[in-house]
C-alpha positions in Angstrom: 113.0 0.0 160.7 116.2 1.2 162.2 117.7 -2.3 162.0 116.7 -2.7 158.4 118.3 0.7 157.6 121.5 -0.4 159.1 121.5 -3.6 157.1 120.9 -1.6 153.9 123.8 0.8 154.8 126.1 -2.2 155.4 125.1 -3.7 152.1 125.7 -0.4 150.3 129.1 0.0 151.9 130.1 -3.4 150.5 129.0 -2.4 147.1 131.0 0.9 146.9 134.0 0.1 144.8 137.1 2.0 143.8 136.6 4.6 141.0 138.4 7.6 139.5 139.5 10.1 142.1 138.6 13.8 142.2 141.3 15.3 140.0 140.1 18.9 140.8 141.7 18.5 144.2 145.0 17.9 142.5 144.4 20.7 140.0 143.7 23.4 142.5 146.6 22.3 144.7 148.9 22.5 141.7 147.8 26.0 140.8 148.5 27.2 144.4 151.9 25.5 144.3 152.8 27.3 141.0 151.7 30.7 142.4 153.8 30.0 145.5 156.9 29.3 143.4 156.3 32.5 141.4 156.1 34.7 144.5 159.2 33.1 146.1 161.0 33.7 142.8 159.9 37.3 142.9 160.9 38.2 146.5 163.5 35.6 147.2 166.4 37.7 146.0 165.2 40.7 148.1 164.9 38.5 151.2 168.5 37.2 150.6 169.8 40.8 150.3 168.0 41.8 153.6 169.6 38.9 155.4 173.0 39.5 153.9 173.0 43.2 154.8 171.4 42.9 158.2 172.9 39.7 159.6 176.1 39.3 157.5 174.8 36.2 155.8 176.2 35.1 152.4 173.2 33.9 150.6 172.9 33.8 146.8 169.9 35.5 145.1 168.5 32.1 144.3 168.8 30.6 147.7 165.1 30.8 148.7 164.0 29.8 145.2 166.1 26.7 145.3 165.0 25.8 148.9 161.3 26.3 148.0 161.7 24.3 144.8 163.2 21.5 146.8 160.4 21.7 149.4 157.8 21.6 146.5 159.4 18.4 145.0 159.4 16.7 148.4 155.7 17.8 148.9 154.8 16.4 145.5 156.4 13.1 146.4 154.5 13.1 149.7 151.2 13.7 147.9 151.7 10.9 145.5 152.9 8.5 148.2 149.8 9.0 150.2 147.5 9.3 147.2 148.6 6.1 145.4 151.0 3.9 147.5 150.2 4.1 151.2 146.6 3.0 151.8 144.4 4.8 154.2 143.5 1.6 156.0 147.1 0.9 156.6 147.5 4.4 158.2 144.4 3.7 160.4 145.8 0.4 161.6 149.0 2.2 162.7 147.3 5.3 164.0 148.6 4.9 167.6 152.1 4.6 166.3 151.9 7.6 164.1 150.4 9.7 167.0 153.1 8.4 169.4 155.9 9.4 167.0 154.4 12.9 166.8 154.1 13.3 170.6 157.6 11.8 171.1 159.1 14.2 168.6 157.6 17.2 170.3 158.7 15.9 173.7 162.2 15.4 172.5 162.3 19.0 171.1 161.1 20.3 174.4 163.8 18.4 176.2 166.7 19.3 173.9 165.5 22.9 173.1 163.9 24.2 176.2 165.7 22.2 179.0 169.1 21.0 177.7 169.6 23.7 175.0 171.3 21.6 172.4 171.7 24.3 169.8 173.4 22.0 167.3 170.1 20.1 166.5 167.4 22.6 167.7 166.5 26.0 166.4 165.0 28.6 168.7 163.8 32.1 168.0 162.4 34.7 170.4 162.4 32.2 173.2 160.4 29.6 171.2 162.0 26.3 170.2 159.9 24.9 167.3 162.4 23.2 164.9 164.9 20.4 164.7 168.0 21.1 162.6 168.8 18.4 160.2 172.4 18.9 159.0 172.6 19.2 155.3 168.8 19.1 154.9 167.2 22.0 156.7 164.8 22.3 159.6 161.9 20.1 160.6 158.9 21.3 162.7 157.5 18.3 164.7 154.2 20.1 165.5 153.2 19.6 161.8 153.8 15.8 162.2 151.7 15.9 165.4 148.8 17.5 163.4 148.9 14.6 160.9 149.1 12.1 163.8 146.0 13.7 165.5 144.2 13.6 162.2 144.8 9.9 161.6 144.3 8.8 165.2 141.1 10.6 165.8 139.8 9.4 162.5 140.0 5.9 163.7 139.2 6.5 167.3 136.0 8.5 166.7 134.8 6.2 164.0 135.0 3.2 166.4 133.0 5.2 169.0 130.4 6.1 166.4 129.9 2.4 165.5 129.5 1.6 169.2 127.1 4.4 169.8 129.5 6.0 172.2 130.3 9.3 170.4 128.6 11.3 173.2 130.0 9.2 176.0 132.0 11.5 178.3 134.2 8.8 179.9 135.0 6.7 176.8 135.2 9.5 174.1 135.3 13.1 175.3 137.8 12.7 178.1 140.3 10.7 176.0 140.1 13.2 173.2 140.4 16.1 175.7 143.5 14.5 177.3 145.1 14.1 173.9 144.5 17.8 173.0 145.7 18.9 176.4 149.0 17.1 175.8 149.2 18.6 172.3 148.5 22.1 173.6 151.1 21.7 176.3 153.9 21.0 173.7 152.7 23.3 170.9 151.1 26.3 172.5 152.8 26.4 175.9 156.3 25.1 175.2 156.7 26.0 171.6 154.7 29.2 172.0 152.9 28.6 168.7 149.3 29.6 169.1 148.6 29.6 165.4 149.6 25.9 165.0 147.6 25.1 168.1 144.5 26.7 166.7 144.9 24.7 163.5 145.1 21.5 165.6 141.9 22.3 167.4 140.2 23.2 164.1 141.0 19.7 163.0 139.4 18.2 166.1 136.4 20.5 166.0 135.7 19.6 162.4 135.9 15.9 163.1 133.6 16.1 166.1 131.0 18.1 164.1 130.9 15.3 161.5 130.9 12.6 164.1 127.4 13.6 165.2 128.2 14.8 168.7 125.2 16.3 170.5 124.8 20.1 170.1 124.6 20.7 173.8 127.9 18.8 174.3 129.4 20.6 171.3 128.6 24.0 172.8 130.2 23.0 176.1 133.4 21.8 174.4 133.6 25.0 172.4 133.2 27.0 175.5 136.0 25.1 177.2 138.2 25.7 174.2 137.5 29.4 174.1 138.2 29.6 177.9 141.5 27.8 177.3 142.4 30.1 174.4 141.7 33.2 176.6 143.9 31.7 179.3 146.7 31.2 176.8 146.4 34.8 175.7 146.4 36.5 179.1 149.3 34.4 180.4 151.6 35.6 177.5 152.6 39.3 177.3 153.3 39.2 173.6 149.8 37.9 172.9 148.2 40.6 175.0 150.2 43.2 173.0 148.8 41.7 169.8 145.2 41.8 171.1 145.7 45.4 172.2 147.1 46.4 168.8 144.2 44.7 167.1 141.7 46.7 169.3 143.4 49.9 168.2 142.4 49.2 164.6 143.7 51.7 162.1 145.1 53.8 164.9 148.0 51.4 165.2 150.9 52.9 163.2 154.3 52.0 162.0 155.8 54.1 164.8 154.2 51.8 167.4 156.4 48.7 167.8 153.4 46.5 168.4 151.6 47.8 165.4 154.5 47.9 163.0 153.9 44.5 161.5 150.2 44.8 160.7 150.6 48.5 159.6 153.1 47.4 156.9 151.0 44.5 155.9 148.1 46.8 155.2 150.4 49.2 153.3 151.6 46.3 151.2 148.0 45.2 150.3 146.9 48.8 149.7 149.8 49.7 147.5 149.0 46.8 145.2 145.8 48.5 144.0 143.8 46.6 141.4 146.4 44.8 139.4 149.5 45.0 141.6 153.0 46.5 141.2 154.3 43.5 139.3 156.7 40.7 139.9 160.0 41.9 141.4 158.7 45.4 142.2 157.7 44.8 145.9 158.8 47.5 148.3 157.7 45.8 151.5 159.6 42.7 150.7 162.8 44.7 150.8 163.0 44.6 154.6 160.0 46.6 155.7 157.4 43.9 156.3 158.5 41.3 158.9 158.3 37.6 157.7 157.5 38.8 154.2 158.4 35.4 152.7 156.7 33.3 155.4 153.6 34.3 157.4 153.2 37.7 155.7 153.3 36.3 152.2 149.6 37.2 151.6 150.3 40.9 152.0 153.2 40.6 149.5 150.9 38.7 147.1 148.5 41.7 147.4 151.3 44.1 146.7 152.6 42.1 143.7 149.4 41.0 142.0 146.8 43.4 143.4 143.2 42.9 144.3 142.6 40.8 141.2 145.5 38.5 142.2 144.2 38.1 145.8 140.7 37.3 144.5 142.1 34.6 142.3 144.1 33.1 145.1 141.2 33.1 147.5 139.0 31.6 144.8 141.5 28.7 144.4 141.4 28.0 148.1 137.6 28.3 148.1 137.3 25.8 145.3 139.8 23.4 146.9 137.9 23.5 150.2 134.6 23.1 148.5 135.8 19.9 146.8 137.0 18.6 150.1 133.8 19.5 151.9 131.7 17.9 149.1 133.4 14.6 149.8 132.3 14.5 153.4 128.7 14.0 152.4 129.5 11.3 149.9 131.5 8.9 151.9 130.1 5.8 153.6 132.9 4.9 155.9 133.0 7.0 159.0 136.8 6.9 159.2 137.0 8.4 155.7 134.4 11.1 156.5 136.2 12.1 159.7 139.6 12.3 158.1 138.4 14.4 155.2 136.5 16.7 157.6 139.7 17.1 159.6 141.7 18.0 156.5 139.1 20.6 155.7 139.4 22.2 159.2 143.2 22.0 158.9 143.5 23.9 155.6 140.6 26.3 156.3 142.0 27.3 159.6 145.4 28.2 158.0 143.7 30.2 155.3 141.2 32.1 157.5 143.7 32.9 160.2 146.5 34.0 157.9 144.3 36.2 155.7 142.3 37.6 158.7 145.6 38.5 160.5 147.1 40.2 157.5 144.0 42.3 156.8 143.5 43.3 160.4 140.3 41.3 161.0 141.9 39.4 163.9 144.9 39.7 166.1 148.2 38.9 164.4 149.0 35.2 164.7 151.9 33.5 163.0 150.7 30.7 160.7 151.6 29.7 157.1 149.5 30.2 154.1 149.3 26.7 152.5 151.6 26.2 149.5 152.4 29.9 149.3 154.5 30.6 152.4 158.2 29.7 152.3 159.0 26.5 154.3 159.0 22.8 153.9 157.5 21.0 156.9 154.0 22.6 156.7 153.9 22.0 152.9 155.0 18.4 153.3 152.3 17.4 155.7 149.5 19.4 154.1 150.4 17.7 150.8 150.4 14.3 152.6 146.9 15.1 154.1 145.6 16.1 150.6 147.1 12.9 149.2 145.0 11.0 151.7 141.9 13.0 150.7 142.6 12.3 147.0 142.9 8.6 147.7 139.7 8.6 149.7 137.9 10.5 146.9 137.9 7.2 145.0 135.2 5.8 147.4 132.4 8.3 147.2 128.8 7.4 146.4 126.5 9.3 144.0 123.9 10.7 146.4 124.5 12.9 149.4 124.5 11.1 152.8 122.1 12.9 155.0 121.9 13.1 158.8 119.4 10.8 160.5 118.2 12.7 163.6 117.0 9.5 165.3 120.3 7.8 165.3 122.4 10.9 166.1 125.0 9.9 163.5 125.1 10.3 159.7 123.3 7.8 157.7 121.6 7.6 154.3 117.8 8.0 154.1 116.4 5.8 151.4 119.8 4.4 150.6 119.9 4.2 146.8 122.2 2.7 144.4 125.8 3.9 145.1 127.8 5.5 142.4 129.9 3.1 140.5 128.2 0.2 142.3 129.2 -3.4 141.6 128.3 -6.8 143.0 131.8 -7.1 144.4 134.2 -4.6 145.9 137.8 -4.3 144.9 
């Protein structure tokens, strides 16, 4: 029975042909991009004035708007390249090269920024070196490229282990994946001091392992190890301990407390927005009160500007986007495709959950961008690329949901029926 089921699945996979992609993914992404441009247009001039007055910069009022507009155009190109031109199977064939480039870029940044201190091509802030400086272009954060490399590499690696029935094999699957994440954590969390990005990377891996069919007992052990590692990262960094302490104070943390200044002003921004917000261009917190108002704290500024209604709309767009991505996971035959889509879900969901929770005081403050809304180019570039890959993969779904077969330990279809858009030959 099991052999016949596998034969039917193989036959069904051969019949799934290319069809129209899920355009709702593009629609929800476009809406978020437009909202992001509006908020940068609203607070960009204020941010430029703050930098001019505080640091003696000479930025025009449209500096951040132009920069963000350029980042959006690059991200749009990235989306369409990965959605229409660069095939997923090509990425999978070169997965080791893509991952190696990401690791090498992070290693080079650690060498030039942390050890040699080459300030001309690296940018460091508060003791953390996270960016390369590209003269005439801007900055580039290699950790975002590493996220994309992990996504593609593990998509192919875990799929091969699933086909071989080795997904729960400690020596051939778990240890190699653990070593990879250990190296990534060393560069991103330890050397770059970027816990937020590190959490997003682990969210990608956890999502992929869940879809791969790993045993629950093994999954619990892996999760416990990750939590222990996260606790170690916190207690070995004084600034992270301060953030946890501030979080535990709750509403007692005030603007007079240096460690509570950031979250206190974030809550003030959201609260002052009321139901419908203060309106575009009327933000008070963006005028220098709220740290990182244009970057990691943009959710609070959105609450101040557009109010509760605006925040509900934005969260609804993220929810609908993530729901469309999650829907694909159960309608894809190829394990590589399912794993990649699941990883992108974990990637975007972790950014949204961590950013929103941090700005509303539901978890300790952690710096992480809000996709398509925060100012910056590298994160937007690679999230757009990842969504382009998902958009391309959405052309190969089947009509019925693929359910989990408990006997095999991996996902398979019970009573495999006629796939959506089936044909006698694949294209």
